[in-house]
C-alpha positions as a printed NumPy array, in Angstrom:
array([[ 61.634, 125.101,  99.304],
       [ 65.213, 123.079,  98.829],
       [ 65.209, 119.453,  99.528],
       [ 67.724, 120.276, 102.267],
       [ 65.534, 122.469, 104.007],
       [ 63.048, 120.016, 103.518],
       [ 65.244, 117.276, 104.843],
       [ 66.407, 119.348, 107.998],
       [ 62.919, 120.754, 108.829],
       [ 61.493, 116.977, 108.892],
       [ 64.433, 115.887, 110.952],
       [ 63.578, 118.425, 113.737],
       [ 60.135, 117.741, 113.556],
       [ 60.445, 113.773, 114.108],
       [ 62.685, 114.924, 116.701],
       [ 60.254, 117.289, 118.444],
       [ 56.912, 115.02 , 118.031],
       [ 58.552, 111.834, 119.24 ],
       [ 61.627, 112.359, 121.897],
       [ 63.688, 108.998, 122.118],
       [ 62.74 , 108.101, 125.777],
       [ 58.97 , 108.412, 123.973],
       [ 59.864, 106.054, 121.341],
       [ 61.317, 103.854, 123.885],
       [ 58.611, 103.775, 126.358],
       [ 55.707, 103.472, 123.159],
       [ 57.317, 100.61 , 121.557],
       [ 59.248,  98.723, 124.026],
       [ 56.283,  97.143, 125.234],
       [ 57.813,  96.914, 128.657],
       [ 54.98 ,  96.755, 131.163],
       [ 52.007,  94.194, 131.573],
       [ 48.454,  94.926, 133.31 ],
       [ 47.855,  92.143, 136.163],
       [ 44.556,  90.274, 135.196],
       [ 43.707,  90.311, 138.759],
       [ 44.268,  94.118, 140.091],
       [ 44.653,  95.663, 136.985],
       [ 47.763,  97.583, 137.59 ],
       [ 50.577,  97.916, 135.39 ],
       [ 53.884,  96.113, 136.055],
       [ 57.101,  95.921, 134.467],
       [ 58.326,  93.328, 132.359],
       [ 61.816,  91.444, 133.069],
       [ 64.554,  92.823, 131.465],
       [ 67.595,  91.025, 130.715],
       [ 69.203,  89.362, 133.429],
       [ 72.785,  88.21 , 133.289],
       [ 72.531,  86.279, 136.79 ],
       [ 70.068,  83.792, 134.861],
       [ 72.421,  83.126, 131.815],
       [ 72.582,  79.526, 131.219],
       [ 75.774,  77.908, 129.472],
       [ 75.882,  74.894, 127.756],
       [ 79.48 ,  73.892, 125.899],
       [ 79.355,  72.26 , 122.747],
       [ 80.819,  68.534, 122.678],
       [ 82.271,  68.972, 119.388],
       [ 84.776,  72.136, 119.588],
       [ 86.149,  73.51 , 116.   ],
       [ 89.787,  73.98 , 115.411],
       [ 90.016,  77.749, 114.596],
       [ 91.147,  78.009, 111.021],
       [ 94.548,  79.415, 109.963],
       [ 94.59 ,  83.527, 110.341],
       [ 95.758,  84.06 , 106.717],
       [ 92.66 ,  81.717, 105.356],
       [ 90.251,  83.878, 107.08 ],
       [ 87.522,  85.411, 104.61 ],
       [ 85.227,  88.289, 106.446],
       [ 82.298,  86.757, 107.914],
       [ 82.487,  83.348, 106.542],
       [ 83.726,  81.408, 109.905],
       [ 81.965,  81.218, 113.325],
       [ 83.102,  80.35 , 116.6  ],
       [ 81.7  ,  77.114, 118.705],
       [ 78.874,  79.117, 120.682],
       [ 76.061,  81.734, 120.506],
       [ 74.173,  83.503, 122.529],
       [ 70.124,  83.478, 122.531],
       [ 67.606,  85.51 , 124.542],
       [ 63.977,  85.074, 123.786],
       [ 61.211,  87.675, 124.519],
       [ 57.516,  88.054, 124.621],
       [ 55.147,  90.379, 125.496],
       [ 53.621,  88.629, 128.362],
       [ 56.811,  87.422, 130.018],
       [ 59.379,  89.905, 129.08 ],
       [ 63.263,  88.941, 128.488],
       [ 63.31 ,  85.305, 129.262],
       [ 66.647,  83.671, 130.891],
       [ 69.655,  84.218, 128.471],
       [ 71.199,  80.851, 126.835],
       [ 74.677,  80.545, 125.441],
       [ 74.315,  77.265, 123.293],
       [ 76.54 ,  75.365, 120.833],
       [ 76.333,  77.279, 117.321],
       [ 73.673,  76.037, 115.046],
       [ 70.392,  76.462, 113.521],
       [ 67.531,  78.485, 114.648],
       [ 64.025,  76.906, 114.906],
       [ 61.65 ,  79.504, 113.152],
       [ 58.146,  78.564, 111.724],
       [ 57.585,  79.954, 108.354],
       [ 55.029,  82.447, 109.532],
       [ 57.342,  84.569, 111.648],
       [ 57.21 ,  88.091, 111.111],
       [ 60.782,  88.361, 110.45 ],
       [ 60.663,  86.539, 107.331],
       [ 57.741,  88.644, 105.979],
       [ 58.128,  92.063, 106.895],
       [ 61.994,  92.333, 107.865],
       [ 61.332,  93.214, 111.6  ],
       [ 65.392,  92.669, 111.99 ],
       [ 68.212,  95.007, 113.377],
       [ 72.009,  94.26 , 114.074],
       [ 74.917,  95.64 , 115.619],
       [ 78.788,  95.192, 114.396],
       [ 81.29 ,  95.25 , 117.121],
       [ 84.907,  93.912, 117.361],
       [ 86.776,  92.169, 120.513],
       [ 90.413,  92.863, 120.156],
       [ 93.329,  90.706, 121.874],
       [ 96.776,  92.745, 123.043],
       [ 99.913,  91.159, 123.149],
       [ 99.253,  90.306, 127.198],
       [ 96.421,  88.38 , 126.081],
       [ 93.854,  90.865, 127.492],
       [ 90.552,  91.06 , 125.5  ],
       [ 88.92 ,  94.472, 125.067],
       [ 85.875,  95.882, 123.239],
       [ 86.125,  99.17 , 121.684],
       [ 83.058, 101.641, 122.805],
       [ 80.26 ,  98.859, 122.84 ],
       [ 78.03 , 101.118, 125.066],
       [ 77.374, 103.009, 121.732],
       [ 76.354,  99.962, 119.968],
       [ 74.016,  99.187, 122.874],
       [ 72.299, 102.596, 122.496],
       [ 71.896, 102.412, 118.763],
       [ 70.565,  98.946, 118.76 ],
       [ 67.81 ,  99.838, 121.461],
       [ 66.972, 103.058, 118.947],
       [ 66.597, 100.92 , 116.237],
       [ 64.613,  98.298, 118.046],
       [ 62.116, 101.023, 119.022],
       [ 61.902, 102.529, 115.585],
       [ 60.389,  98.867, 114.075],
       [ 58.218,  98.167, 117.326],
       [ 60.729,  95.438, 118.556],
       [ 61.504,  95.452, 122.282],
       [ 64.262,  97.529, 123.877],
       [ 66.295,  96.163, 126.952],
       [ 69.157,  97.171, 129.461],
       [ 72.445,  97.569, 127.362],
       [ 74.854,  96.702, 130.29 ],
       [ 72.963,  93.398, 130.752],
       [ 73.486,  92.371, 127.189],
       [ 77.18 ,  93.564, 127.338],
       [ 77.699,  91.162, 130.438],
       [ 76.181,  88.233, 128.637],
       [ 78.481,  89.139, 125.58 ],
       [ 81.273,  89.421, 127.483],
       [ 80.797,  85.723, 128.796],
       [ 80.105,  84.53 , 125.596],
       [ 83.614,  86.316, 124.087],
       [ 85.472,  84.539, 127.101],
       [ 84.214,  81.482, 126.403],
       [ 85.41 ,  81.594, 122.634],
       [ 88.496,  83.746, 123.215],
       [ 90.676,  81.464, 121.803],
       [ 89.186,  82.228, 118.197],
       [ 90.555,  85.722, 118.537],
       [ 93.524,  85.328, 116.249],
       [ 96.981,  86.182, 117.583],
       [ 98.15 ,  88.214, 114.279],
       [ 98.351,  91.86 , 114.372],
       [ 95.029,  93.545, 112.71 ],
       [ 92.802,  91.106, 113.478],
       [ 89.969,  90.692, 115.901],
       [ 86.634,  88.994, 116.942],
       [ 83.508,  90.371, 115.03 ],
       [ 80.537,  90.249, 117.019],
       [ 77.261,  90.69 , 115.566],
       [ 73.965,  90.841, 118.143],
       [ 70.911,  90.32 , 116.088],
       [ 67.076,  91.255, 117.346],
       [ 64.46 ,  89.501, 114.927],
       [ 60.425,  89.399, 115.125],
       [ 59.503,  85.865, 115.769],
       [ 55.341,  86.069, 116.272],
       [ 53.888,  83.244, 114.277],
       [ 50.848,  85.256, 112.553],
       [ 50.976,  87.2  , 109.454],
       [ 50.135,  90.881, 109.919],
       [ 51.767,  94.218, 109.997],
       [ 51.982,  94.715, 113.815],
       [ 54.377,  95.021, 116.616],
       [ 55.67 ,  91.361, 117.211],
       [ 54.452,  89.455, 120.627],
       [ 57.603,  87.918, 120.416],
       [ 61.259,  87.955, 119.417],
       [ 64.36 ,  86.468, 119.727],
       [ 67.838,  88.445, 120.34 ],
       [ 70.742,  86.237, 119.382],
       [ 74.584,  87.045, 119.029],
       [ 77.463,  85.195, 117.008],
       [ 81.006,  85.889, 116.62 ],
       [ 83.597,  85.572, 113.957],
       [ 87.367,  85.59 , 113.468],
       [ 88.329,  88.312, 111.053],
       [ 91.616,  89.59 , 109.39 ],
       [ 92.541,  93.073, 108.716],
       [ 90.727,  94.831, 106.082],
       [ 93.417,  95.581, 104.266],
       [ 95.91 ,  92.391, 104.543],
       [ 98.477,  93.661, 101.875],
       [ 98.481,  97.367, 102.002],
       [ 95.589, 100.142, 101.439],
       [ 93.832, 100.066,  98.609],
       [ 91.806, 103.123,  97.864],
       [ 88.303, 102.439,  96.539],
       [ 86.615, 104.215,  93.604],
       [ 82.965, 105.453,  94.062],
       [ 80.114, 105.798,  91.856],
       [ 78.073, 109.043,  92.801],
       [ 74.488, 107.308,  91.891],
       [ 71.752, 109.649,  90.828],
       [ 69.277, 106.584,  90.153],
       [ 69.201, 105.303,  93.535],
       [ 68.792, 106.747,  96.94 ],
       [ 69.568, 104.865, 100.105],
       [ 67.117, 106.843, 102.532],
       [ 65.004, 109.713, 102.934],
       [ 63.896, 112.216, 105.362],
       [ 61.684, 110.697, 107.94 ],
       [ 62.489, 107.282, 106.822],
       [ 64.613, 104.666, 108.474],
       [ 67.987, 105.423, 107.149],
       [ 69.411, 106.695, 110.706],
       [ 68.646, 102.936, 111.829],
       [ 70.474,  99.853, 111.606],
       [ 67.609,  97.643, 110.329],
       [ 68.184,  94.627, 108.031],
       [ 65.497,  95.962, 105.563],
       [ 68.487,  99.283, 104.724],
       [ 70.695,  96.785, 102.976],
       [ 69.307,  94.154, 100.818],
       [ 67.843,  97.106,  98.567],
       [ 71.605,  98.299,  97.848],
       [ 72.988,  95.252,  96.372],
       [ 71.668,  95.814,  92.649],
       [ 73.266,  99.507,  92.825],
       [ 76.443,  98.243,  94.203],
       [ 76.424,  95.425,  91.208],
       [ 75.414,  98.252,  88.769],
       [ 78.771, 100.204,  90.087],
       [ 80.802,  97.366,  89.822],
       [ 79.946,  96.816,  86.082],
       [ 81.224, 100.61 ,  85.582],
       [ 84.223,  99.684,  87.367],
       [ 83.717, 101.315,  90.721],
       [ 84.05 ,  99.431,  94.267],
       [ 81.101, 101.014,  95.806],
       [ 77.937, 103.745,  95.478],
       [ 78.036, 107.283,  96.938],
       [ 74.78 , 107.567,  97.936],
       [ 73.381, 111.438,  97.083],
       [ 69.733, 112.783,  97.992],
       [ 67.661, 115.217,  96.419],
       [ 68.223, 117.294,  93.482],
       [ 70.963, 119.08 ,  94.653],
       [ 73.044, 115.717,  95.171],
       [ 73.883, 116.089,  98.671],
       [ 76.335, 113.619,  99.873],
       [ 75.583, 110.989, 102.652],
       [ 77.023, 107.621, 102.698],
       [ 79.554, 105.493, 101.105],
       [ 78.386, 102.08 , 100.503],
       [ 77.76 , 101.018, 104.057],
       [ 80.004, 103.567, 105.544],
       [ 79.932, 106.93 , 107.107],
       [ 82.088, 109.602, 104.827],
       [ 84.503, 112.544, 105.467],
       [ 86.148, 114.742, 103.504],
       [ 88.994, 117.322, 103.706],
       [ 89.314, 120.78 , 101.935],
       [ 91.947, 123.307, 101.83 ],
       [ 90.398, 126.97 , 102.75 ],
       [ 91.943, 130.026, 101.1  ],
       [ 93.714, 130.905, 104.453],
       [ 95.749, 127.879, 104.223],
       [ 94.096, 126.109, 107.108],
       [ 91.877, 122.573, 106.732],
       [ 88.313, 122.007, 107.132],
       [ 87.426, 118.356, 107.943],
       [ 83.868, 117.75 , 107.076],
       [ 81.21 , 114.865, 107.382],
       [ 77.233, 115.009, 106.597],
       [ 74.87 , 115.711, 109.285],
       [ 72.846, 112.664, 110.562],
       [ 69.357, 114.374, 110.395],
       [ 68.003, 110.999, 110.869],
       [ 68.971, 109.968, 107.179],
       [ 72.447, 108.937, 108.037],
       [ 73.352, 105.981, 110.252],
       [ 75.144, 107.149, 113.554],
       [ 78.452, 105.16 , 112.925],
       [ 80.568, 104.826, 116.308],
       [ 83.589, 105.133, 114.027],
       [ 82.203, 108.418, 112.657],
       [ 81.81 , 109.543, 115.917],
       [ 85.162, 108.521, 117.133],
       [ 86.717, 110.108, 114.205],
       [ 84.839, 113.348, 114.987],
       [ 85.94 , 113.473, 118.713],
       [ 89.78 , 112.884, 117.986],
       [ 89.594, 115.349, 115.393],
       [ 87.96 , 117.988, 117.596],
       [ 90.126, 117.23 , 120.444],
       [ 93.207, 117.598, 118.139],
       [ 91.82 , 120.865, 116.794],
       [ 91.361, 122.108, 120.425],
       [ 94.803, 121.335, 121.357],
       [ 93.401, 119.109, 124.032],
       [ 95.178, 115.757, 122.249],
       [ 97.159, 116.589, 119.109],
       [ 97.366, 114.135, 116.754],
       [100.731, 113.137, 114.406],
       [ 99.543, 113.826, 111.02 ],
       [ 96.907, 116.437, 111.211],
       [ 97.314, 120.088, 110.03 ],
       [ 97.652, 122.551, 112.829],
       [ 94.73 , 124.698, 111.882],
       [ 91.952, 122.297, 111.361],
       [ 88.057, 122.842, 111.28 ],
       [ 85.931, 120.104, 112.326],
       [ 82.024, 120.649, 110.742],
       [ 79.213, 118.36 , 110.167],
       [ 77.373, 120.337, 107.548],
       [ 75.556, 119.659, 104.32 ],
       [ 77.605, 119.191, 101.105],
       [ 77.06 , 119.023,  97.63 ],
       [ 78.622, 116.997,  94.7  ],
       [ 78.709, 120.791,  93.036],
       [ 81.103, 121.801,  95.79 ],
       [ 83.024, 118.566,  95.507],
       [ 83.745, 119.158,  92.218],
       [ 84.488, 122.85 ,  92.629],
       [ 86.978, 122.006,  95.35 ],
       [ 88.632, 119.435,  93.244],
       [ 89.006, 121.943,  90.245],
       [ 90.474, 124.485,  92.515],
       [ 92.956, 121.897,  94.103],
       [ 91.316, 122.158,  97.273],
       [ 90.214, 119.028,  97.648],
       [ 92.761, 116.93 ,  99.952],
       [ 91.038, 113.994, 101.12 ],
       [ 87.826, 111.617, 101.004],
       [ 87.6  , 108.35 , 103.429],
       [ 84.83 , 106.57 , 104.534],
       [ 84.407, 105.134, 108.026],
       [ 82.951, 102.096, 109.524],
       [ 83.454,  98.96 , 111.719],
       [ 84.707,  96.538, 109.146],
       [ 87.562,  98.608, 107.583],
       [ 87.754, 101.31 , 110.297],
       [ 88.842, 104.168, 107.728],
       [ 88.539, 103.539, 103.979],
       [ 90.444, 105.904, 101.616],
       [ 88.727, 107.135,  98.379],
       [ 90.688, 107.738,  95.207],
       [ 88.173, 108.609,  92.639],
       [ 84.219, 109.49 ,  92.117],
       [ 82.269, 108.719,  89.002],
       [ 79.814, 111.578,  88.799],
       [ 77.416, 112.459,  85.443],
       [ 79.853, 110.696,  82.933],
       [ 83.098, 111.868,  84.506],
       [ 85.405, 111.243,  87.427],
       [ 86.781, 113.625,  90.243],
       [ 90.21 , 112.181,  91.268],
       [ 90.693, 112.401,  94.778],
       [ 94.74 , 112.751,  96.18 ],
       [ 95.354, 109.472,  98.422],
       [ 98.845, 110.507,  99.53 ],
       [101.91 , 107.974, 100.074],
       [101.042, 104.138, 100.622],
       [ 97.059, 105.03 ,  99.507],
       [ 96.021, 107.011, 102.25 ],
       [ 95.892, 110.609, 103.132],
       [ 97.802, 111.96 , 106.112],
       [ 94.711, 113.059, 107.765],
       [ 92.996, 109.479, 107.645],
       [ 96.093, 107.782, 108.432],
       [ 96.485, 109.774, 111.609],
       [ 93.11 , 109.117, 112.739],
       [ 93.302, 105.759, 111.789],
       [ 96.54 , 104.921, 114.079],
       [ 94.928, 106.757, 116.631],
       [ 91.883, 104.669, 116.709],
       [ 93.581, 101.351, 116.18 ],
       [ 95.996, 102.301, 119.184],
       [ 92.93 , 102.502, 121.733],
       [ 91.135,  99.631, 120.103],
       [ 93.932,  96.97 , 120.528],
       [ 95.121,  98.84 , 124.014],
       [ 98.272, 100.342, 122.853],
       [ 96.919, 103.638, 123.737],
       [ 95.05 , 103.68 , 127.148],
       [ 91.592, 105.133, 126.669],
       [ 88.131, 104.666, 128.318],
       [ 86.857, 103.602, 124.856],
       [ 88.381, 100.354, 125.52 ],
       [ 86.468,  97.976, 127.491],
       [ 88.12 ,  94.827, 129.129],
       [ 85.977,  91.517, 128.683]])
């Protein structure tokens, strides 16, 4: 049996045996038994009405936008919401940004019981602040929490608290074009005990960081090392969840790729070398078909690949273009959008035959990141990048997504803060 069939069958079995709703009920620990009556009752969820705000007495001055380094500068305030299996979610609190108080025995420090999300707030030319598809981040965060036995929560309630935090620190959103406020919701296990179990205590916190454009001086296509020595994830594992434990193991392969002159890793799976992700991004490839049409393809999730918000946005926009519902400038008229397995053998054959048109990664930080070459088995596969370092398909999709993010294109994906 090929690794692809095993991959797909494992994913199907996982979904059939443990439906998402069942996982959420099992892991959320959202009920308690009354000690007097023995009856089960629901634990309190996050309640925005109980939000407490303590303003900082030492406001910082936001640095000039041109000096920003991604993830190195943080705003004045943070949001914290404790949870315990006896009291449920406690009152949310916005307080001055600062250290957390954790004992050395807490589970997150020993067993990596942690997950996070990444989202951005944008300010338009009239000062209106919006979030881009934050509901999808909340759904994914709950799914990740259920996977590692951390408590789930009402995503809309958390978003209400996050909006208050953003409004309080809105002056940190740079006015310059292409800039935004990066928002990092995080959930950690904080039970003070050594032992691998569902934690009896947890902490949800949110911090914010002003960031500039990923390409401040124009597009710079990246080079990839298709690693055959390491893997990022495997069927039945945690690759489809945004867990902290998924990221540290990628640092050494990244360093090794850099020594060989490549920007990032291209993660492969199985002896067939199926493509999965690019660094910490999802990936797309464009092929020219024999009839002159174009196929835009991305590997299927199958619980191995993280379900990215930008990935989903690209798929929706490309399919709407393909159907004629919402044409996008720069995209070919005859376009097929596919989620299917892709091997390095196919990529190499397409490149050799002149049928490889574009490759790009997608993610919150870069939105869309063009690829110029792939190192594979000692040789480079060159990838067309087009004028300005980005292909027509990637450029068209990027313009469409950015337009919705900043409010230039009206969209239900844009949520006003």
